[in-house]
C-alpha positions, -999 to +999 in steps of 0.1 A: -034-704+183+008-716+186+039-689+180+048-686+143+084-695+133+099-658+132+086-659+173+118-685+176+148-664+150+150-636+172+145-638+204+152-609+218+132-590+194+114-558+207+098-530+188+091-497+203+057-474+192+054-441+203+018-441+220+012-406+205+017-418+168-014-417+144-014-456+134-004-469+173-033-495+178-024-507+143+011-508+149+006-528+180-025-549+168+002-558+137+026-570+164+006-587+181-002-611+149+032-616+138+036-638+169-001-654+169-012-685+144-048-691+137-036-727+133-038-746+165-062-738+197-040-727+223-054-700+242-042-669+244-042-649+278-037-615+288-022-607+316-023-570+329+001-566+363-005-534+383-023-518+407-050-489+410-033-474+441-004-460+420-008-438+385+021-452+366+015-487+380-020-487+368-014-490+332-019-525+332-051-528+355-063-498+330-058-519+301-077-552+313-106-530+322-106-513+291-103-550+275-133-567+296-153-535+284-151-547+250-153-581+254-123-597+230-131-626+214-105-655+214-085-636+245-087-644+274-082-611+301-070-607+341-060-584+359-087-549+361-089-520+384-118-541+401-093-574+406-058-561+397-030-586+396-001-571+420+026-588+439+008-599+466-014-620+444+007-626+411+018-661+416-019-672+428-031-656+399-006-674+378-017-705+393-053-700+387-044-691+350-022-723+341-054-745+359-084-729+335-061-730+306-040-757+290-006-748+279-016-707+274+001-687+254+006-656+279+009-618+269+023-602+298+011-564+299+028-535+325+043-503+335+081-500+331+100-468+340+133-457+315+152-429+302+135-395+300+136-398+258+122-429+263+085-418+280+055-428+262+068-452+242+050-485+241+074-518+237+065-554+224+088-581+224+093-620+226+098-637+263+087-629+300+083-598+316+100-594+354+072-573+374+086-554+399+124-556+388+118-515+387+111-510+421+134-543+438+109-567+440+114-606+432+083-615+414+080-649+387+085-635+354+054-634+329+046-644+293+056-656+259+058-623+249+054-586+264+039-553+258+054-526+284+047-487+289+075-465+295+050-441+320+086-420+337+119-418+344+138-441+362+170-442+385+156-423+415+136-432+440+114-454+419+081-455+439+076-423+441+082-421+402+054-445+396+031-424+425+038-393+411+034-401+375+005-384+348-029-404+346-033-385+312-003-405+301-010-439+317-045-435+304-035-430+264-009-455+266-037-478+279-065-471+255-038-476+225-024-509+241-060-518+245-072-507+212-047-525+196-053-559+214-090-557+205-082-555+172-059-584+171-086-607+190-112-597+163-089-602+133-074-635+153-108-647+158-121-639+120-088-661+105-097-688+128-135-692+116-127-684+080-094-692+077-099-699+034-102-656+035-071-630+032-080-607+064-059-574+062-059-547+085-080-523+063-105-543+063-108-537+102-128-507+118-121-505+155-153-497+173 
């Protein structure tokens, strides 16, 4: 798999989708596929960052766990509740990924904080995420593209804000993201194996 041309035409492109929208997973899937071409064999790696020790920061591991349970074709998943990727092991995990996968296309997933009116929005954009920026940690940037979920409000005592974020919100956002990625993986697989067919989103039914 490789980047599509529009990835380079607008490097700062970001789409925001509210997790409560009825077709949120479909929108996420469509946006993901706009960055991916089935014409080459670049492996797609999903790196879900966060920790199960903080409700707000558990978005990434929740997404990873949900995707692992779904068994996504064509997509390699890293970062789950059982084996999270966080500040302590991030660099080691990135080295491991680069050893296992040749020239991977990495989708970075993480929770973030934002303005009050932005809470609940899922952001999809080109370029990497910078994990730990919201809590003043210096960590390597991750991803050729990213998906972030705004789980709470920034600006004051971010560490405690993340600790006191509602798990209900985080879980709903994680399910929407995981469903979108799963649908994209199914369509990507079918386009790769049957390139002569014109697959549409209406053909897909996420279990």
